[in-house]
C-alpha positions as semicolon CSV with decimal commas, in nm:
position;residue;x (nm);y (nm);z (nm)
1;M;-5,079;-0,484;-1,464
2;S;-5,052;-0,322;-1,809
3;V;-4,817;-0,030;-1,866
4;N;-4,928;0,280;-2,058
5;P;-4,675;0,313;-2,346
6;F;-4,732;0,690;-2,360
7;V;-4,625;0,750;-2,000
8;P;-4,244;0,751;-1,946
9;V;-4,124;0,500;-1,692
10;E;-3,861;0,618;-1,447
11;E;-3,559;0,390;-1,431
12;A;-3,471;0,250;-1,091
13;V;-3,175;0,430;-0,941
14;P;-2,925;0,196;-0,773
15;P;-2,869;0,271;-0,405
16;E;-2,564;0,484;-0,337
17;E;-2,266;0,286;-0,215
18;V;-2,219;0,331;0,158
19;E;-1,870;0,427;0,262
20;I;-1,769;0,238;0,574
21;R;-1,556;0,419;0,829
22;D;-1,215;0,254;0,860
23;A;-1,175;0,063;1,187
24;V;-0,813;0,179;1,224
25;F;-0,776;0,518;1,052
26;G;-1,132;0,646;1,090
27;D;-1,201;0,905;0,819
28;R;-0,836;0,938;0,718
29;E;-0,688;0,757;0,420
30;V;-0,324;0,791;0,523
31;L;-0,117;0,865;0,833
32;D;0,207;1,058;0,792
33;G;0,545;1,013;0,955
34;P;0,900;1,145;0,903
35;A;0,968;1,239;0,542
36;S;1,320;1,094;0,539
37;P;1,566;0,910;0,766
38;A;1,725;1,248;0,840
39;T;1,404;1,364;1,010
40;A;1,320;1,034;1,181
41;P;1,355;1,001;1,560
42;P;1,683;0,846;1,679
43;V;1,688;0,466;1,671
44;A;1,844;0,283;1,963
45;G;1,989;-0,066;1,950
46;E;2,109;-0,289;1,670
47;V;1,951;-0,260;1,326
48;V;1,905;-0,580;1,125
49;E;2,047;-0,560;0,773
50;W;1,773;-0,600;0,511
51;P;1,837;-0,818;0,203
52;L;1,862;-0,641;-0,133
53;V;1,741;-0,747;-0,478
54;E;1,836;-0,592;-0,810
55;V;1,547;-0,522;-1,046
56;A;1,523;-0,357;-1,385
57;D;1,478;0,019;-1,378
58;S;1,107;0,103;-1,413
59;P;0,885;0,409;-1,381
60;G;0,635;0,201;-1,185
61;L;0,596;0,138;-0,812
62;M;0,786;-0,146;-0,643
63;V;0,575;-0,340;-0,392
64;M;0,785;-0,538;-0,145
65;G;0,676;-0,771;0,133
66;L;0,822;-0,762;0,482
67;H;0,756;-1,135;0,542
68;G;0,602;-1,431;0,364
69;G;0,234;-1,387;0,279
70;A;0,242;-1,010;0,329
71;G;-0,016;-0,945;0,058
72;T;0,213;-0,806;-0,211
73;S;0,048;-0,993;-0,500
74;L;-0,295;-0,875;-0,384
75;L;-0,181;-0,517;-0,343
76;T;0,003;-0,513;-0,675
77;S;-0,293;-0,655;-0,866
78;L;-0,523;-0,391;-0,714
79;L;-0,284;-0,107;-0,793
80;V;-0,255;-0,197;-1,162
81;R;-0,631;-0,225;-1,211
82;T;-0,786;0,069;-1,392
83;E;-1,116;0,250;-1,399
84;Q;-1,277;0,366;-1,723
85;D;-1,135;0,716;-1,696
86;E;-0,782;0,610;-1,599
87;T;-0,479;0,490;-1,793
88;R;-0,302;0,170;-1,696
89;W;-0,083;0,208;-1,390
90;E;0,242;0,022;-1,327
91;A;0,321;-0,169;-1,008
92;H;0,563;-0,457;-0,960
93;D;0,575;-0,729;-0,693
94;V;0,945;-0,758;-0,604
95;G;0,924;-1,014;-0,325
96;A;1,064;-0,977;0,025
97;A;1,386;-0,784;-0,039
98;W;1,463;-0,414;-0,071
99;P;1,470;-0,336;-0,447
100;V;1,757;-0,145;-0,607
101;S;1,809;-0,071;-0,973
102;S;2,022;-0,316;-1,169
103;G;2,278;-0,210;-1,425
104;W;2,615;-0,039;-1,418
105;A;2,506;0,322;-1,365
106;R;2,630;0,478;-1,040
107;P;2,472;0,628;-0,850
108;R;2,190;0,387;-0,914
109;P;1,861;0,532;-1,048
110;S;1,620;0,540;-0,754
111;L;1,312;0,320;-0,746
112;N;0,984;0,409;-0,574
113;V;0,894;0,154;-0,306
114;I;0,608;0,071;-0,071
115;A;0,633;-0,211;0,183
116;A;0,344;-0,440;0,283
117;Y;0,285;-0,648;0,595
118;R;0,010;-0,833;0,780
119;P;-0,069;-0,707;1,131
120;H;-0,018;-1,039;1,310
121;R;0,267;-1,085;1,558
122;A;0,535;-1,184;1,307
123;G;0,422;-0,917;1,060
124;V;0,429;-0,639;1,317
125;E;0,775;-0,742;1,435
126;A;0,901;-0,746;1,074
127;A;0,747;-0,407;1,002
128;E;0,908;-0,253;1,309
129;R;1,250;-0,396;1,214
130;F;1,208;-0,261;0,863
131;A;1,104;0,086;0,982
132;R;1,405;0,096;1,214
133;A;1,637;0,000;0,928
134;W;1,488;0,277;0,713
135;A;1,525;0,534;0,992
136;M;1,892;0,439;1,030
137;G;1,952;0,497;0,659
138;A;2,025;0,127;0,604
139;L;1,809;0,097;0,290
140;P;2,022;0,237;0,007
141;D;1,951;0,397;-0,332
142;S;1,573;0,359;-0,365
143;V;1,303;0,573;-0,204
144;L;1,052;0,443;0,051
145;L;0,715;0,615;0,009
146;G;0,541;0,431;0,289
147;I;0,417;0,112;0,447
148;V;0,086;-0,069;0,399
149;A;-0,092;-0,288;0,655
150;V;-0,302;-0,555;0,479
151;D;-0,546;-0,711;0,726
152;D;-0,497;-1,079;0,812
153;G;-0,856;-1,143;0,915
154;P;-1,208;-0,993;0,932
155;R;-1,168;-0,856;1,285
156;L;-0,868;-0,682;1,435
157;L;-0,780;-0,685;1,802
158;E;-0,724;-0,349;1,967
159;A;-0,354;-0,433;2,000
160;Q;-0,340;-0,479;1,621
161;R;-0,513;-0,148;1,555
162;Q;-0,268;0,028;1,782
163;A;0,028;-0,140;1,613
164;I;-0,094;-0,040;1,265
165;R;-0,127;0,325;1,369
166;R;0,213;0,322;1,539
167;I;0,393;0,166;1,242
168;A;0,213;0,394;0,995
169;R;0,383;0,694;1,157
170;M;0,732;0,539;1,149
171;T;0,782;0,594;0,773
172;P;0,677;0,879;0,538
173;H;0,323;0,747;0,492
174;G;0,113;0,462;0,626
175;W;-0,193;0,303;0,467
176;H;-0,440;0,038;0,575
177;V;-0,621;-0,213;0,351
178;P;-0,910;-0,372;0,543
179;W;-1,015;-0,734;0,511
180;N;-1,240;-0,815;0,214
181;E;-1,413;-1,152;0,237
182;E;-1,467;-1,172;-0,140
183;W;-1,092;-1,198;-0,201
184;R;-1,094;-1,544;-0,044
185;V;-1,282;-1,686;-0,345
186;T;-1,244;-1,435;-0,631
187;D;-0,966;-1,242;-0,800
188;P;-0,941;-0,883;-0,678
189;D;-1,115;-0,634;-0,905
190;F;-1,056;-0,262;-0,849
191;D;-1,406;-0,166;-0,965
192;A;-1,570;-0,418;-0,731
193;V;-1,388;-0,336;-0,406
194;P;-1,541;-0,110;-0,142
195;R;-1,509;0,263;-0,193
196;R;-1,288;0,296;0,113
197;I;-1,025;0,063;-0,034
198;R;-1,043;0,236;-0,373
199;K;-0,969;0,566;-0,200
200;T;-0,667;0,409;-0,028
201;L;-0,536;0,280;-0,361
202;R;-0,580;0,624;-0,517
203;S;-0,391;0,775;-0,225
204;I;-0,096;0,541;-0,287
205;R;-0,100;0,625;-0,657
206;K;-0,120;0,999;-0,591
207;T;0,168;0,984;-0,343
208;T;0,382;0,796;-0,595
209;E;0,308;1,049;-0,869
210;E;0,361;1,356;-0,650
211;E;0,646;1,247;-0,422
212;G;0,817;0,964;-0,606
213;V;1,134;1,002;-0,809
214;R;1,118;1,024;-1,188
215;N;1,390;0,868;-1,399
216;D;1,243;0,934;-1,743
């Protein structure tokens, strides 16, 4: 069929991206808990000492894992991705130890930290031990902003969903990153992830900027 060149053709409008309700948090992006160890509920029993690692002082966010395969490299790569209207954002994967600033200055400059875990049995146990250590004031110098559950599979059991919500409220803030099948075969790309996950990443960034310590 021929097209009349004098009649403007309307461009096809791409369908609006559907925002999927989070299976754990519902419409919320973050769950809040005690702001500091001083306001955390009393912790009973022995607290396991968490290993420390010295890292160079940085204005960025330190992303630590609470066990092997916690998703720190994935989370860090997503946090440093930028959109067209954003400047580059700093995040650093520091492994599975609590990061403290290196150097001779005392008191140490505080670092901003989030902790990541997978909601399987070992991950939940590690996250609970870590949250207990934080509540007892056993994590020195740096500042914990919150804890992030990074899904370990496409479907969560109800016991996992309950554990994620419980742990989220044990530290200042708790976030949830749902499973994304594409990440099994492609590098994570901030602009290509679902809107729900982008909102979670923005929430982590905003919390760091508004509540994190500044050493500059």
